[in-house]
Short mmCIF file of the C-alpha atoms (twelve columns), coordinates in Angstrom:
data_MODEL
# 
_entry.id   MODEL 
# 
loop_
_atom_site.group_PDB 
_atom_site.id 
_atom_site.type_symbol 
_atom_site.label_atom_id 
_atom_site.label_alt_id 
_atom_site.label_comp_id 
_atom_site.label_asym_id 
_atom_site.label_seq_id 
_atom_site.Cartn_x 
_atom_site.Cartn_y 
_atom_site.Cartn_z 
_atom_site.pdbx_PDB_model_num 
ATOM 1   C CA . UNK A 1   176.793 -33.961 103.527 1 
ATOM 2   C CA . UNK A 2   174.403 -35.583 101.078 1 
ATOM 3   C CA . UNK A 3   174.315 -37.930 98.141  1 
ATOM 4   C CA . UNK A 4   173.987 -35.823 95.041  1 
ATOM 5   C CA . UNK A 5   174.071 -35.204 91.337  1 
ATOM 6   C CA . UNK A 6   175.627 -32.190 89.686  1 
ATOM 7   C CA . UNK A 7   173.192 -30.734 87.169  1 
ATOM 8   C CA . UNK A 8   174.307 -29.171 83.891  1 
ATOM 9   C CA . UNK A 9   170.848 -28.369 82.627  1 
ATOM 10  C CA . UNK A 10  169.599 -31.796 81.452  1 
ATOM 11  C CA . UNK A 11  173.001 -33.508 81.684  1 
ATOM 12  C CA . UNK A 12  173.973 -34.672 85.172  1 
ATOM 13  C CA . UNK A 13  177.075 -36.219 86.713  1 
ATOM 14  C CA . UNK A 14  176.399 -38.348 89.791  1 
ATOM 15  C CA . UNK A 15  179.334 -39.924 91.658  1 
ATOM 16  C CA . UNK A 16  177.996 -43.071 93.323  1 
ATOM 17  C CA . UNK A 17  181.219 -44.333 94.907  1 
ATOM 18  C CA . UNK A 18  184.588 -42.610 94.730  1 
ATOM 19  C CA . UNK A 19  187.705 -43.831 96.501  1 
ATOM 20  C CA . UNK A 20  190.757 -45.996 96.022  1 
ATOM 21  C CA . UNK A 21  188.596 -48.967 97.058  1 
ATOM 22  C CA . UNK A 22  185.755 -48.565 94.571  1 
ATOM 23  C CA . UNK A 23  184.552 -46.174 91.873  1 
ATOM 24  C CA . UNK A 24  181.329 -45.741 89.936  1 
ATOM 25  C CA . UNK A 25  179.952 -42.544 88.385  1 
ATOM 26  C CA . UNK A 26  176.614 -42.086 86.645  1 
ATOM 27  C CA . UNK A 27  176.225 -39.756 83.675  1 
ATOM 28  C CA . UNK A 28  172.577 -39.175 82.868  1 
ATOM 29  C CA . UNK A 29  170.060 -37.002 81.061  1 
ATOM 30  C CA . UNK A 30  166.363 -37.446 80.339  1 
ATOM 31  C CA . UNK A 31  166.946 -40.323 77.915  1 
ATOM 32  C CA . UNK A 32  170.271 -41.988 78.743  1 
ATOM 33  C CA . UNK A 33  172.019 -43.438 81.794  1 
ATOM 34  C CA . UNK A 34  175.710 -44.313 81.467  1 
ATOM 35  C CA . UNK A 35  177.821 -45.818 84.222  1 
ATOM 36  C CA . UNK A 36  181.527 -44.955 84.199  1 
ATOM 37  C CA . UNK A 37  183.326 -47.851 85.900  1 
ATOM 38  C CA . UNK A 38  181.813 -50.333 88.307  1 
ATOM 39  C CA . UNK A 39  184.414 -51.089 90.929  1 
ATOM 40  C CA . UNK A 40  181.760 -52.095 93.455  1 
ATOM 41  C CA . UNK A 41  179.579 -55.130 94.052  1 
ATOM 42  C CA . UNK A 42  176.247 -55.609 92.305  1 
ATOM 43  C CA . UNK A 43  174.433 -55.126 95.616  1 
ATOM 44  C CA . UNK A 44  176.257 -51.871 96.327  1 
ATOM 45  C CA . UNK A 45  175.553 -50.643 92.804  1 
ATOM 46  C CA . UNK A 46  171.818 -51.212 93.225  1 
ATOM 47  C CA . UNK A 47  171.761 -49.548 96.641  1 
ATOM 48  C CA . UNK A 48  173.729 -46.530 95.388  1 
ATOM 49  C CA . UNK A 49  171.478 -46.049 92.362  1 
ATOM 50  C CA . UNK A 50  168.331 -46.392 94.487  1 
ATOM 51  C CA . UNK A 51  169.493 -43.437 96.598  1 
ATOM 52  C CA . UNK A 52  169.042 -41.220 93.532  1 
ATOM 53  C CA . UNK A 53  165.858 -42.934 92.337  1 
ATOM 54  C CA . UNK A 54  167.296 -45.130 89.567  1 
ATOM 55  C CA . UNK A 55  167.174 -48.898 89.060  1 
ATOM 56  C CA . UNK A 56  170.200 -50.770 87.715  1 
ATOM 57  C CA . UNK A 57  168.030 -52.226 84.945  1 
ATOM 58  C CA . UNK A 58  167.582 -48.696 83.577  1 
ATOM 59  C CA . UNK A 59  171.281 -48.337 82.734  1 
ATOM 60  C CA . UNK A 60  172.175 -48.127 79.048  1 
ATOM 61  C CA . UNK A 61  175.905 -48.963 79.200  1 
ATOM 62  C CA . UNK A 62  179.037 -49.281 81.318  1 
ATOM 63  C CA . UNK A 63  182.214 -47.489 80.229  1 
ATOM 64  C CA . UNK A 64  185.527 -48.670 81.657  1 
ATOM 65  C CA . UNK A 65  188.494 -46.369 82.222  1 
ATOM 66  C CA . UNK A 66  191.068 -49.090 83.016  1 
ATOM 67  C CA . UNK A 67  191.421 -52.601 84.371  1 
ATOM 68  C CA . UNK A 68  192.207 -52.002 88.063  1 
ATOM 69  C CA . UNK A 69  189.705 -53.760 90.291  1 
ATOM 70  C CA . UNK A 70  188.547 -50.570 92.025  1 
ATOM 71  C CA . UNK A 71  187.075 -49.723 88.601  1 
ATOM 72  C CA . UNK A 72  186.028 -53.161 87.281  1 
ATOM 73  C CA . UNK A 73  185.006 -55.333 90.240  1 
ATOM 74  C CA . UNK A 74  181.280 -55.399 89.425  1 
ATOM 75  C CA . UNK A 75  181.345 -54.879 85.637  1 
ATOM 76  C CA . UNK A 76  180.819 -58.496 84.650  1 
ATOM 77  C CA . UNK A 77  178.106 -59.098 87.209  1 
ATOM 78  C CA . UNK A 78  176.167 -55.991 86.159  1 
ATOM 79  C CA . UNK A 79  176.536 -56.691 82.428  1 
ATOM 80  C CA . UNK A 80  175.322 -60.274 82.734  1 
ATOM 81  C CA . UNK A 81  172.477 -59.568 85.156  1 
ATOM 82  C CA . UNK A 82  171.057 -56.535 83.345  1 
ATOM 83  C CA . UNK A 83  172.162 -57.297 79.761  1 
ATOM 84  C CA . UNK A 84  174.324 -54.163 79.676  1 
ATOM 85  C CA . UNK A 85  176.785 -53.246 76.905  1 
ATOM 86  C CA . UNK A 86  180.312 -52.470 78.063  1 
ATOM 87  C CA . UNK A 87  182.720 -50.130 76.277  1 
ATOM 88  C CA . UNK A 88  186.496 -50.271 76.680  1 
ATOM 89  C CA . UNK A 89  189.648 -50.241 74.592  1 
ATOM 90  C CA . UNK A 90  191.352 -53.429 73.409  1 
ATOM 91  C CA . UNK A 91  194.310 -53.343 75.789  1 
ATOM 92  C CA . UNK A 92  192.042 -52.814 78.781  1 
ATOM 93  C CA . UNK A 93  189.861 -55.736 77.678  1 
ATOM 94  C CA . UNK A 94  192.901 -57.991 77.305  1 
ATOM 95  C CA . UNK A 95  193.986 -57.249 80.868  1 
ATOM 96  C CA . UNK A 96  190.510 -57.124 82.429  1 
ATOM 97  C CA . UNK A 97  188.646 -60.012 80.796  1 
ATOM 98  C CA . UNK A 98  189.804 -62.689 83.229  1 
ATOM 99  C CA . UNK A 99  188.468 -60.610 86.120  1 
ATOM 100 C CA . UNK A 100 185.308 -59.407 84.353  1 
ATOM 101 C CA . UNK A 101 184.382 -62.853 83.056  1 
ATOM 102 C CA . UNK A 102 182.072 -63.792 80.218  1 
ATOM 103 C CA . UNK A 103 180.459 -60.933 78.292  1 
ATOM 104 C CA . UNK A 104 177.975 -61.621 75.524  1 
ATOM 105 C CA . UNK A 105 179.445 -60.743 72.152  1 
ATOM 106 C CA . UNK A 106 176.677 -58.270 71.410  1 
ATOM 107 C CA . UNK A 107 177.511 -56.413 74.627  1 
ATOM 108 C CA . UNK A 108 181.259 -56.135 74.073  1 
ATOM 109 C CA . UNK A 109 182.182 -52.828 72.415  1 
ATOM 110 C CA . UNK A 110 185.861 -52.147 71.757  1 
ATOM 111 C CA . UNK A 111 186.917 -48.594 70.922  1 
ATOM 112 C CA . UNK A 112 190.242 -47.014 70.048  1 
ATOM 113 C CA . UNK A 113 191.336 -44.375 72.523  1 
ATOM 114 C CA . UNK A 114 190.511 -40.990 71.026  1 
ATOM 115 C CA . UNK A 115 187.353 -42.291 69.364  1 
ATOM 116 C CA . UNK A 116 184.023 -40.509 69.590  1 
ATOM 117 C CA . UNK A 117 180.805 -42.520 69.673  1 
ATOM 118 C CA . UNK A 118 177.185 -42.149 70.728  1 
ATOM 119 C CA . UNK A 119 175.210 -43.910 73.419  1 
ATOM 120 C CA . UNK A 120 171.679 -42.852 72.602  1 
ATOM 121 C CA . UNK A 121 171.738 -39.036 72.591  1 
ATOM 122 C CA . UNK A 122 175.009 -38.591 74.516  1 
ATOM 123 C CA . UNK A 123 178.253 -38.240 72.559  1 
ATOM 124 C CA . UNK A 124 181.234 -39.839 74.272  1 
ATOM 125 C CA . UNK A 125 184.874 -39.004 73.602  1 
ATOM 126 C CA . UNK A 126 187.692 -41.049 75.116  1 
ATOM 127 C CA . UNK A 127 191.162 -39.685 75.840  1 
ATOM 128 C CA . UNK A 128 194.444 -41.015 77.234  1 
ATOM 129 C CA . UNK A 129 195.319 -40.591 80.917  1 
ATOM 130 C CA . UNK A 130 198.846 -41.337 82.224  1 
ATOM 131 C CA . UNK A 131 198.341 -44.141 84.755  1 
ATOM 132 C CA . UNK A 132 199.995 -47.468 85.519  1 
ATOM 133 C CA . UNK A 133 197.436 -49.486 83.608  1 
ATOM 134 C CA . UNK A 134 197.405 -51.050 80.155  1 
ATOM 135 C CA . UNK A 135 195.757 -48.043 78.441  1 
ATOM 136 C CA . UNK A 136 193.943 -45.859 80.937  1 
ATOM 137 C CA . UNK A 137 191.378 -43.364 79.630  1 
ATOM 138 C CA . UNK A 138 189.026 -40.611 80.675  1 
ATOM 139 C CA . UNK A 139 185.760 -39.595 79.032  1 
ATOM 140 C CA . UNK A 140 183.945 -36.458 77.949  1 
ATOM 141 C CA . UNK A 141 180.153 -36.587 77.627  1 
ATOM 142 C CA . UNK A 142 178.142 -34.132 75.573  1 
ATOM 143 C CA . UNK A 143 174.506 -33.588 74.741  1 
ATOM 144 C CA . UNK A 144 172.599 -30.529 73.561  1 
ATOM 145 C CA . UNK A 145 172.590 -29.073 77.084  1 
ATOM 146 C CA . UNK A 146 176.229 -29.361 78.155  1 
ATOM 147 C CA . UNK A 147 179.532 -31.200 78.489  1 
ATOM 148 C CA . UNK A 148 180.932 -33.137 81.451  1 
ATOM 149 C CA . UNK A 149 184.194 -35.018 81.909  1 
ATOM 150 C CA . UNK A 150 185.482 -37.791 84.153  1 
ATOM 151 C CA . UNK A 151 189.270 -37.503 84.464  1 
ATOM 152 C CA . UNK A 152 190.751 -39.473 87.350  1 
ATOM 153 C CA . UNK A 153 193.705 -41.837 87.793  1 
ATOM 154 C CA . UNK A 154 196.587 -39.921 86.295  1 
ATOM 155 C CA . UNK A 155 200.072 -39.205 87.528  1 
ATOM 156 C CA . UNK A 156 200.273 -35.815 85.844  1 
ATOM 157 C CA . UNK A 157 198.152 -33.615 83.608  1 
ATOM 158 C CA . UNK A 158 199.064 -33.914 79.940  1 
ATOM 159 C CA . UNK A 159 198.399 -31.424 77.176  1 
ATOM 160 C CA . UNK A 160 195.978 -33.952 75.669  1 
ATOM 161 C CA . UNK A 161 193.963 -34.106 78.885  1 
ATOM 162 C CA . UNK A 162 193.787 -30.317 79.107  1 
ATOM 163 C CA . UNK A 163 192.793 -29.939 75.460  1 
ATOM 164 C CA . UNK A 164 189.815 -32.230 75.974  1 
ATOM 165 C CA . UNK A 165 188.467 -31.305 79.410  1 
ATOM 166 C CA . UNK A 166 189.018 -27.525 79.408  1 
ATOM 167 C CA . UNK A 167 185.821 -25.661 78.625  1 
ATOM 168 C CA . UNK A 168 183.498 -28.399 79.897  1 
ATOM 169 C CA . UNK A 169 180.638 -27.381 82.160  1 
ATOM 170 C CA . UNK A 170 181.656 -29.815 84.906  1 
ATOM 171 C CA . UNK A 171 184.663 -32.049 85.497  1 
ATOM 172 C CA . UNK A 172 185.261 -34.829 87.999  1 
ATOM 173 C CA . UNK A 173 188.985 -34.899 88.785  1 
ATOM 174 C CA . UNK A 174 190.914 -36.810 91.395  1 
ATOM 175 C CA . UNK A 175 192.434 -35.432 94.576  1 
ATOM 176 C CA . UNK A 176 193.906 -38.767 95.548  1 
ATOM 177 C CA . UNK A 177 196.319 -38.000 98.358  1 
ATOM 178 C CA . UNK A 178 197.804 -35.383 100.622 1 
ATOM 179 C CA . UNK A 179 201.555 -35.464 100.063 1 
ATOM 180 C CA . UNK A 180 202.451 -35.111 103.751 1 
ATOM 181 C CA . UNK A 181 200.030 -37.862 104.809 1 
ATOM 182 C CA . UNK A 182 201.448 -40.172 102.153 1 
ATOM 183 C CA . UNK A 183 205.069 -39.508 103.090 1 
ATOM 184 C CA . UNK A 184 204.613 -40.084 106.828 1 
ATOM 185 C CA . UNK A 185 202.133 -42.926 106.393 1 
ATOM 186 C CA . UNK A 186 202.617 -46.688 106.612 1 
ATOM 187 C CA . UNK A 187 202.786 -47.525 102.896 1 
ATOM 188 C CA . UNK A 188 205.978 -49.253 101.709 1 
ATOM 189 C CA . UNK A 189 208.519 -47.004 99.996  1 
ATOM 190 C CA . UNK A 190 207.925 -48.604 96.575  1 
ATOM 191 C CA . UNK A 191 204.170 -47.993 96.787  1 
ATOM 192 C CA . UNK A 192 204.677 -44.383 97.841  1 
ATOM 193 C CA . UNK A 193 206.950 -43.836 94.843  1 
ATOM 194 C CA . UNK A 194 204.403 -45.444 92.516  1 
ATOM 195 C CA . UNK A 195 201.579 -43.220 93.802  1 
ATOM 196 C CA . UNK A 196 203.718 -40.071 93.461  1 
ATOM 197 C CA . UNK A 197 205.079 -41.065 90.047  1 
ATOM 198 C CA . UNK A 198 204.015 -39.803 86.643  1 
ATOM 199 C CA . UNK A 199 201.827 -42.887 86.156  1 
ATOM 200 C CA . UNK A 200 200.322 -42.740 89.619  1 
ATOM 201 C CA . UNK A 201 197.821 -40.253 91.022  1 
ATOM 202 C CA . UNK A 202 197.332 -36.521 91.570  1 
ATOM 203 C CA . UNK A 203 197.847 -35.078 95.044  1 
ATOM 204 C CA . UNK A 204 195.662 -32.322 96.480  1 
ATOM 205 C CA . UNK A 205 198.032 -29.578 95.335  1 
ATOM 206 C CA . UNK A 206 198.169 -31.011 91.807  1 
ATOM 207 C CA . UNK A 207 194.382 -31.012 91.794  1 
ATOM 208 C CA . UNK A 208 194.288 -27.396 92.930  1 
ATOM 209 C CA . UNK A 209 196.592 -26.361 90.100  1 
ATOM 210 C CA . UNK A 210 194.456 -28.294 87.620  1 
ATOM 211 C CA . UNK A 211 191.243 -26.843 89.036  1 
ATOM 212 C CA . UNK A 212 192.613 -23.321 88.544  1 
ATOM 213 C CA . UNK A 213 193.364 -24.013 84.872  1 
ATOM 214 C CA . UNK A 214 189.933 -25.545 84.396  1 
ATOM 215 C CA . UNK A 215 188.166 -22.591 86.014  1 
ATOM 216 C CA . UNK A 216 190.064 -20.165 83.815  1 
ATOM 217 C CA . UNK A 217 188.888 -22.157 80.772  1 
ATOM 218 C CA . UNK A 218 185.250 -21.716 81.802  1 
ATOM 219 C CA . UNK A 219 184.538 -24.887 83.790  1 
ATOM 220 C CA . UNK A 220 181.744 -24.004 86.197  1 
ATOM 221 C CA . UNK A 221 181.646 -27.083 88.443  1 
ATOM 222 C CA . UNK A 222 184.700 -28.978 89.675  1 
ATOM 223 C CA . UNK A 223 184.181 -32.176 91.628  1 
ATOM 224 C CA . UNK A 224 187.026 -33.773 93.568  1 
ATOM 225 C CA . UNK A 225 186.940 -37.555 93.883  1 
ATOM 226 C CA . UNK A 226 188.926 -40.783 94.061  1 
ATOM 227 C CA . UNK A 227 190.333 -39.857 97.478  1 
ATOM 228 C CA . UNK A 228 192.629 -42.326 99.209  1 
ATOM 229 C CA . UNK A 229 191.076 -43.549 102.441 1 
ATOM 230 C CA . UNK A 230 194.544 -43.858 103.996 1 
ATOM 231 C CA . UNK A 231 196.266 -40.718 102.692 1 
ATOM 232 C CA . UNK A 232 193.556 -38.073 102.447 1 
ATOM 233 C CA . UNK A 233 190.197 -36.960 103.761 1 
ATOM 234 C CA . UNK A 234 187.461 -34.891 102.124 1 
ATOM 235 C CA . UNK A 235 187.753 -31.600 104.010 1 
ATOM 236 C CA . UNK A 236 191.532 -31.514 103.604 1 
ATOM 237 C CA . UNK A 237 191.240 -32.067 99.851  1 
ATOM 238 C CA . UNK A 238 188.542 -29.423 99.525  1 
ATOM 239 C CA . UNK A 239 190.365 -26.803 101.590 1 
ATOM 240 C CA . UNK A 240 193.631 -27.400 99.734  1 
ATOM 241 C CA . UNK A 241 191.980 -26.883 96.343  1 
ATOM 242 C CA . UNK A 242 190.005 -23.889 97.621  1 
ATOM 243 C CA . UNK A 243 193.291 -22.221 98.588  1 
ATOM 244 C CA . UNK A 244 194.049 -21.803 94.876  1 
ATOM 245 C CA . UNK A 245 191.060 -19.435 94.505  1 
ATOM 246 C CA . UNK A 246 189.604 -16.258 95.863  1 
ATOM 247 C CA . UNK A 247 185.872 -15.660 96.276  1 
ATOM 248 C CA . UNK A 248 185.978 -13.595 93.114  1 
ATOM 249 C CA . UNK A 249 187.440 -16.266 90.827  1 
ATOM 250 C CA . UNK A 250 186.301 -19.555 92.377  1 
ATOM 251 C CA . UNK A 251 184.184 -22.047 90.436  1 
ATOM 252 C CA . UNK A 252 181.650 -24.204 92.265  1 
ATOM 253 C CA . UNK A 253 183.769 -26.743 94.133  1 
ATOM 254 C CA . UNK A 254 182.715 -29.951 95.828  1 
ATOM 255 C CA . UNK A 255 184.358 -33.103 97.119  1 
ATOM 256 C CA . UNK A 256 182.887 -36.590 96.991  1 
ATOM 257 C CA . UNK A 257 183.498 -39.046 99.806  1 
ATOM 258 C CA . UNK A 258 183.891 -42.789 99.453  1 
ATOM 259 C CA . UNK A 259 180.149 -43.457 99.654  1 
ATOM 260 C CA . UNK A 260 179.128 -40.678 97.283  1 
ATOM 261 C CA . UNK A 261 178.460 -38.109 100.012 1 
ATOM 262 C CA . UNK A 262 179.015 -34.561 98.811  1 
ATOM 263 C CA . UNK A 263 180.602 -31.649 100.657 1 
ATOM 264 C CA . UNK A 264 180.308 -28.328 98.842  1 
ATOM 265 C CA . UNK A 265 182.969 -25.654 98.925  1 
ATOM 266 C CA . UNK A 266 182.616 -22.311 100.655 1 
ATOM 267 C CA . UNK A 267 184.902 -19.935 98.715  1 
# 
């Protein structure tokens, strides 16, 4: 296992933290460094970035997928300390602003879901994801060398999601839980139903089915993340998704643990 970035020529996707307790993913090329979510402390952010040779002050922006604290915990701290712009839709800002705290007006960028905009030389497109948040989104990133997507936190895969992320070079998707572990685990019934619902999360089998569609569309690298620490573990998620492929048709598969450690697939 190792901390790692997934290279798409110049464009890279680097999961820093990925679990139900904290998420942060770096999208970077030679000129631009974009953080997707910051559900970790400022100290943890700095330590995670230093592992891949980057300082927090080098970041160009923070994009927010939705208001849950495992995605927003450190946003306000990072924005204020490093003078970082944040990008999010209006509904997410309305629900997240009390937790994020004061953001300088010049650093607050509100988009409409579906918008495309540029951060330096990287084009960003937002898209809806079905999750139990105000207006949860995913993002596609594109520069002259490739396209990458971050698409986690969704109860099912919509046609809109597929239309946007199919054909990317690399996609980070969630493999949040193993259905059997969830059902026999200690969570209350209501929470189990929420997680399994159509505004909850994808299980390992859902992720395998999605990965197969993505591979058939030409996606070369599929990264599994946002694993539940109580209802999943990395090798189980990876092996479940690998079972949807043969050696002849498998893309490059990898799973990211809670601290950004990477386990690569073997099919």
